[in-house]
MARKOL-83779 format. One record per residue (C-alpha): residue in three letters; x, y, z. Coordinates in pm, whole numbers, padded with zeros to 5 digits, always signed. Example, Ala and Ser with C-alpha at 12.3 -4.5 7.8 and 13.67 -1.06 7.14 Angstrom:
ALA+01230-00450+00780 SER+01367-00106+00714 
***
This chain:
MET+07277-01798+09556 ALA+07100-01960+09259 SER+07153-01808+08918 LYS+06871-01642+08726 ILE+06783-01725+08367 LYS+06626-01428+08191 VAL+06417-01510+07881 ASP+06092-01394+07719 ASN+06004-01738+07581 ILE+06039-02102+07681 GLU+05966-02359+07410 ASN+05946-02739+07411 GLN+06148-02966+07181 CYS+05881-02942+06912 GLY+05893-02563+06908 GLY+05561-02524+07097 ALA+05540-02232+07339 VAL+05545-02333+07706 VAL+05581-01988+07868 THR+05577-01655+07681 LYS+05627-01309+07831 CYS+05489-01016+07632 GLY+05490-00688+07826 ALA+05277-00737+08136 THR+05115-01055+08002 THR+05257-01401+08070 THR+05107-01689+07868 ILE+05134-02049+07992 ALA+05069-02323+07735 GLY+05108-02625+07964 THR+05177-02736+08318 ASN+05494-02942+08260 VAL+05821-02789+08143 ASN+05986-03056+07927 ALA+06172-02804+07722 THR+06534-02843+07610 THR+06548-02506+07434 VAL+06547-02166+07597 THR+06515-01939+07294 ALA+06674-01628+07436 THR+07006-01804+07497 ASN+06961-02104+07265 VAL+07056-02357+07529 VAL+06999-02700+07372 GLY+07022-03040+07539 SER+06837-03297+07743 THR+06966-03175+08079 ALA+06701-03022+08308 VAL+06726-02647+08357 LYS+06734-02583+08733 SER+06665-02239+08874 ASP+06463-02077+09151 ASN+06375-01789+08922 ILE+06291-01746+08555 GLN+06267-01382+08451 ALA+06192-01196+08131 ALA+06464-00997+07959 ASP+06336-00682+08131 GLY+06373-00845+08474 GLY+06002-00914+08518 ASN+05916-01235+08704 ILE+05790-01532+08497 ILE+05827-01815+08751 ASN+05961-01793+09106 GLN+05986-02065+09370 CYS+06036-01986+09737 GLY+06019-02297+09952 THR+05700-02478+09850 THR+05539-02163+09704 ILE+05555-02115+09328 THR+05460-01774+09186 LEU+05365-01731+08821 GLY+05409-01378+08681 ALA+05464-01055+08869 SER+05227-00814+09040 GLY+05001-00657+08780 ASP+05061-00931+08522 THR+04785-01127+08349 ILE+04831-01505+08339 ASN+04679-01655+08021 LEU+04644-02008+07888 ALA+04706-02020+07516 ALA+04406-02087+07290 GLY+04322-02458+07296 ALA+04537-02532+07601 SER+04381-02682+07915 GLN+04470-02692+08283 THR+04424-02937+08569 GLY+04472-02914+08941 PHE+04407-02540+08981 GLY+04044-02579+09086 ARG+03769-02321+09023 THR+03665-01994+09182 GLY+03287-02042+09137 THR+03276-01912+08782 VAL+03249-02071+08441 ASP+03404-02008+08102 TRP+03119-01881+07886 ASP+03068-02034+07543 THR+02949-01738+07337 THR+02808-01953+07058 ALA+02442-01982+07155 LYS+02296-02331+07177 THR+01987-02382+06961 ALA+01934-02756+07016 SER+01951-02999+07307 PHE+02304-03076+07430 THR+02508-03221+07719 ALA+02690-02968+07937 VAL+03059-02992+08028 SER+03177-02897+08376 GLY+03344-02557+08384 ASN+03141-02414+08097 GLY+02858-02165+08080 TYR+02611-02167+07793 PHE+02385-01912+07628 VAL+02075-02109+07530 ASN+01844-01983+07253 THR+01494-02135+07276 THR+01340-01905+07017 SER+01254-02198+06789 GLY+01145-02441+07060 ALA+01212-02590+07402 ILE+01563-02725+07468 THR+01692-02989+07709 VAL+02041-02956+07854 THR+02174-03274+08014 LEU+02400-03226+08314 PRO+02741-03400+08316 ALA+02739-03770+08400 SER+02927-03901+08708 PRO+03006-03551+08841 SER+03260-03474+09112 ALA+03221-03230+09399 GLY+03297-02880+09273 ASP+03187-02939+08914 ILE+03009-02631+08785 VAL+02791-02538+08487 GLY+02589-02228+08399 PHE+02301-02136+08169 ASN+02162-01805+08045 ASP+01850-01719+07843 TYR+02008-01587+07521 ALA+01688-01452+07361 ARG+01473-01405+07672 THR+01239-01684+07560 PHE+01254-01937+07847 GLY+00906-01823+07950 THR+00766-01927+07610 ASN+00988-02226+07531 ASN+01127-02371+07852 LEU+01477-02495+07924 THR+01467-02844+08076 ILE+01760-02943+08299 GLY+01815-03320+08266 ARG+01963-03454+08588 ASN+02147-03743+08415 GLY+02123-03973+08717 SER+02216-03716+08984 ASN+01984-03527+09217 ILE+01897-03164+09164 GLN+01842-02976+09492 GLY+01806-03311+09666 SER+01530-03430+09433 ALA+01541-03707+09172 LEU+01354-03486+08924 ASP+01451-03300+08611 GLY+01426-02923+08645 THR+01254-02664+08430 VAL+01356-02301+08384 SER+01045-02114+08271 THR+01128-01752+08354 SER+01233-01534+08063 GLY+01576-01377+08108 GLN+01678-01636+08366 SER+02044-01704+08446 THR+02124-02009+08660 MET+02451-02158+08790 PHE+02480-02512+08930 VAL+02754-02662+09148 TYR+02768-03035+09222 VAL+02791-03076+09600 ASP+02738-03443+09689 ALA+02521-03744+09614 THR+02249-03626+09855 GLN+02181-03277+09722 GLY+02347-03332+09387 TRP+02347-03018+09169 VAL+02263-02709+09374 PRO+02185-02370+09214 THR+02409-02093+09346 GLU+02272-01809+09134 ASP+01906-01900+09102 GLN+01614-01664+09054 VAL+01380-01945+08948 THR+01051-01931+09138 SER+00933-02276+09025 PHE+01231-02482+08917 PHE+01086-02830+08895 ALA+00825-02904+08633 ALA+00490-02907+08810 GLU+00349-03256+08866 TYR+00023-03319+09045 ILE-00147-03582+09257 THR-00393-03803+09072 ALA-00633-04018+09273 THR-00964-04200+09274 GLY-01229-04277+09535 GLY-01540-04125+09688 THR-01749-03858+09517 ILE-01512-03633+09321 THR-01586-03265+09258 THR-01369-02968+09161 SER-01328-02617+09296 GLY-01103-02411+09070 ASN-00768-02590+09048 PHE-00853-02831+09328 LYS-01013-03174+09342 ILE-01228-03280+09634 HIS-01298-03643+09729 THR-01597-03676+09963 PHE-01661-04002+10148 THR-02001-04043+10315 SER-01959-04420+10339 PRO-01656-04649+10362 GLY-01428-04662+10058 THR-01067-04628+09943 PHE-00875-04316+09847 THR-00634-04453+09587 VAL-00334-04237+09495 CYS-00216-04308+09140 SER+00068-04052+09129 VAL+00214-03834+09402 GLY+00319-03521+09209 ASN+00593-03292+09343 PRO+00626-02968+09543 ALA+00595-02751+09230 GLY+00251-02900+09170 SER+00109-03095+09463 ASP+00240-03375+09683 SER+00018-03350+09991 VAL-00352-03339+10069 ASP-00570-03138+10305 TYR-00837-03325+10495 LEU-01145-03312+10714 VAL-01222-03620+10925 VAL-01542-03616+11135 ALA-01656-03914+11342 GLY-02013-04024+11413 GLY-02205-03830+11677 GLY-02326-03986+12001 GLY-02690-04075+12063 GLY-02893-03863+12305 GLY-03012-03990+12644 ASN-03359-04036+12789 ASN-03430-03820+13092 GLY-03079-03727+13004 GLY-02842-03519+12800 GLY-02771-03456+12436 GLY-02518-03668+12254 GLY-02166-03540+12202 ALA-02052-03453+11850 GLY-01813-03680+11667 GLY-01445-03587+11685 TYR-01352-03312+11435 ARG-01002-03297+11282 GLU-00884-03094+10984 SER-00570-02948+10830 SER-00501-02580+10773 GLY-00586-02570+10401 ALA-00249-02418+10307 ALA-00165-02707+10072 SER-00477-02682+09859 GLY-00591-02328+09815 CYS-00599-02154+10152 TYR-00975-02203+10189 THR-01147-02103+10513 THR-01111-02351+10798 SER-01233-02366+11155 PRO-00993-02263+11433 LEU-00910-02633+11480 GLY-00721-02634+11150 THR-00479-02358+11246 GLY-00120-02473+11211 VAL-00210-02832+11121 SER-00001-02965+10833 ALA-00142-03139+10530 LEU-00066-03509+10482 SER+00198-03634+10239 VAL+00074-03925+10031 SER+00226-04224+09853 VAL+00115-04427+09555 THR-00113-04662+09745 GLY-00472-04712+09856 TYR-00588-04551+10181 PRO-00892-04725+10334 ILE-01154-04477+10451 THR-01365-04552+10759 ILE-01684-04351+10811 GLY-01807-04361+11169 GLY-02174-04436+11222 GLY-02387-04227+11454 GLY-02472-04367+11796 SER-02816-04519+11848 ALA-03098-04347+12038 SER-03226-04447+12380 THR-03576-04594+12380 GLY-03730-04452+12694 TYR-03732-04461+13072 ASN-03550-04777+13188 GLY-03529-04875+12821 THR-03238-04937+12590 VAL-02946-04704+12646 GLY-02822-04504+12349 THR-02469-04560+12224 SER-02169-04348+12139 GLY-02071-04278+11779 SER-01801-04467+11590 ASN-01459-04349+11472 SER-01378-04211+11126 ILE-01030-04280+10987 PHE-00813-04156+10701 SER-00443-04250+10691 THR-00289-04148+11028 ILE-00589-03937+11127 THR-00848-04093+11359 SER-01143-03891+11486 THR-01321-04047+11785 GLY-01696-04104+11798 GLY-01903-03867+12010 GLY-02005-03977+12360 ARG-02369-04075+12429 GLY-02584-03860+12656 ALA-02665-03976+13008 HIS-02971-04205+13048 PHE-03161-04199+13378 PRO-03137-04409+13584 ILE-02917-04650+13397 SER-02597-04487+13268 ALA-02382-04179+13287 ALA-02277-03970+12989 ALA-01986-04109+12787 THR-01660-03949+12684 GLY-01558-03926+12320 GLY-01457-03684+12047 SER-01700-03455+12228 GLY-01863-03562+12554 GLY-02230-03638+12612 GLY-02452-03420+12832 GLY-02543-03508+13190 GLY-02884-03649+13296 CYS-03133-03663+13580 GLY-03037-03777+13929 SER-02713-03840+14112 PRO-02453-03956+14027 ILE-02516-03924+13653 ARG-02575-03552+13645 CYS-02231-03451+13513 GLY-02146-03410+13150 ALA-01859-03620+13011 THR-01525-03493+12893 GLY-01441-03445+12527 ASN-01118-03475+12325 THR-01080-03834+12443 PRO-00827-03962+12356 SER-00643-03633+12365 VAL-00507-03486+12040 THR-00375-03141+11948 PRO-00563-02931+11845 PRO-00849-03084+12050 GLN-01107-03275+11847 GLY-01400-03174+12068 ASN-01536-03043+12397 PRO-01717-03166+12710 GLY-02090-03203+12755 GLY-02289-02983+12990 ASN-02412-03077+13338 ALA-02774-03139+13436 VAL-02962-02932+13696 THR-03279-02992+13901 SER-03576-02781+14010 PRO-03692-02795+13742 ASP-03503-03076+13573 ALA-03298-02972+13271 TYR-03037-03193+13114 GLY-02695-03106+12980 ALA-02628-03058+12610 GLY-02365-03250+12417 GLY-02027-03094+12345 GLY-01939-02970+11996 ALA-01621-02930+11792 THR-01555-02570+11899 ALA-01763-02524+12217 ALA-01879-02716+12522 GLY-02241-02819+12564 ALA-02450-02588+12777 ASN-02550-02682+13131 GLY-02915-02755+13191 THR-03149-02457+13196 PRO-03529-02430+13167 SER-03488-02213+12858 GLY-03318-02496+12670 PRO-02950-02600+12689 ALA-02795-02569+12344 GLY-02552-02817+12202 GLY-02192-02708+12157 ALA-02114-02538+11828 GLY-01939-02730+11554 GLY-01662-02625+11319 THR-01716-02452+10985 THR-01490-02515+10686 SER-01492-02449+10312 ILE-01293-02758+10221 SER-01575-02870+09988 GLY-01594-02533+09817 SER-01853-02352+10033 PRO-01880-02296+10410 THR-02031-02597+10587 ALA-02058-02670+10958 TYR-01992-03013+11111 ALA-01985-03176+11455 GLY-02246-02984+11654 GLY-02351-03122+11992 GLY-02701-03253+12063 GLY-02937-03021+12254 GLY-03034-03103+12612 ALA-03393-03197+12705 THR-03597-03001+12960 PHE-03949-02986+13107 GLY-03967-02638+12961 THR-03815-02562+12621 GLY-03601-02822+12452 GLY-03244-02717+12377 SER-03139-02656+12018 GLY-02870-02863+11855 GLY-02531-02706+11796 THR-02449-02565+11451 GLY-02307-02850+11253 GLY-02586-03104+11256 GLY-02664-03137+11628 GLY-03017-03265+11699 ASP-03262-03067+11914 GLY-03350-03184+12265 SER-03715-03240+12351 ALA-03950-03061+12585 ALA-04146-03269+12840 GLU-04256-03610+12716 GLY-04117-03529+12372 THR-03884-03702+12129 GLY-03528-03595+12068 THR-03414-03506+11715 ALA-03146-03708+11543 GLY-02813-03553+11443 THR-02784-03481+11071 ALA-02630-03758+10863 ASN-02270-03708+10752 THR-02211-03415+10986 GLY-02115-03602+11303 GLY-02385-03412+11494 GLY-02493-03545+11834 GLY-02850-03663+11894 GLY-03089-03454+12103 GLY-03192-03572+12449 ALA-03548-03664+12553 ALA-03728-03565+12877 GLY-04003-03721+13088 GLY-04090-04071+13201 ALA-04299-04142+12893 ALA-04070-03956+12659 GLY-03859-04104+12389 PRO-03689-04207+12204 SER-03400-03963+12207 GLY-03224-03861+11890 ALA-02964-04083+11727 GLY-02625-03940+11638 GLY-02541-03833+11283 SER-02289-04033+11080 GLY-01944-03894+11004 ILE-01766-03782+10689 VAL-01418-03766+10534 VAL-01322-03497+10280 ILE-00984-03491+10100 ARG-00868-03199+09886 TYR-00559-03137+09670 LYS-00436-02931+09375 PHE-00469-03115+09045 GLN-00365-02852+08787 
***
């Protein structure tokens, strides 16, 4: 059985304390025992002292080794490092050693330390440790409860913070925040973080179109082709995505035929730029992230009108485009006896005679949510022609009382409620059908002229009725509206 050496103090050759036992407190001044003097027994020499146990004079454990397990102190003891001594290899338990001298100027943090930061006299920047290792930890506390007045900036020093290559800002008075370095991807991650907006807010800046403001939001309206140029992309604390409305050109109405279909209608939910009121088509649709670049804007033209019985056939509307969003032009109304109604964002209404009586389908090509609806069918005895489909409703089937164009969508993206993409009304030999809300043109009564869709709404043109009637109404041009937070 190995012998036991019982001492209260172990010193090195220079007289510095290595291990000291005082009552229930054991103090360790270093990690390597190079001592040649054990003070209690005054053993002097250069020979290593070998023992499985080192005990205090009262029999209390100082160091004990059992196999590969080394125990420092006894149950109930407190293990202290002497003032000024340091340790390596023991790791951390998720806490820091707090420096109780408040910082009043910018400084660089050291892993393992916590700092009380006093911003009473002005904002302070703390720079995180350079070249950190996994497990490094630092902490900060608002000494004078003034972070809300004079912010604490967290300089990332080349590493990410919460996965972002941005400096952080603590702007909540009384805030206490702890950071642990995890890896190169996430970098420094807060583990005790009550910050509601950690990164300094940065906002999108951009040019292009007609620019207006609504509160804290900028609105770029394009009624003709142009470029939306992003100069800076901002960040999540400010803005880094844009809401949008993209409406294509409406289809032209038919002669002895149906109303034109509305241009395709696509919008985002509005959640990124102020939670304004959107149509049902915006529900659940995410805003678009943007980059520092120019985004060409295409504004779809409205389809042309038909010119009369056996005359020139009207045309479908053209597409509107912003970034990855393409809205399809509205389908033209049927034209007797030459052509059937056309598909599109919304479909054109059906016309006189078989086989062109049926309205055309909408939401072509298909997107989710749908960008439009089908046109209505024509009926005979008496003849009444189908109305064009709209953004939120199908065109009505022919009826002597006037088939109405499908309703459009209403949104407040520009600051006030505005309707877009209404279908063109169907023509009859009784009462012409009204255009759908959102710029749809009215259909004519007998021998009348169809009304054009409203410009920059994507409304479909109204149909015209009768052999001598015409022309029908042309489709309305489209529009693109982009909105984002700028302050």
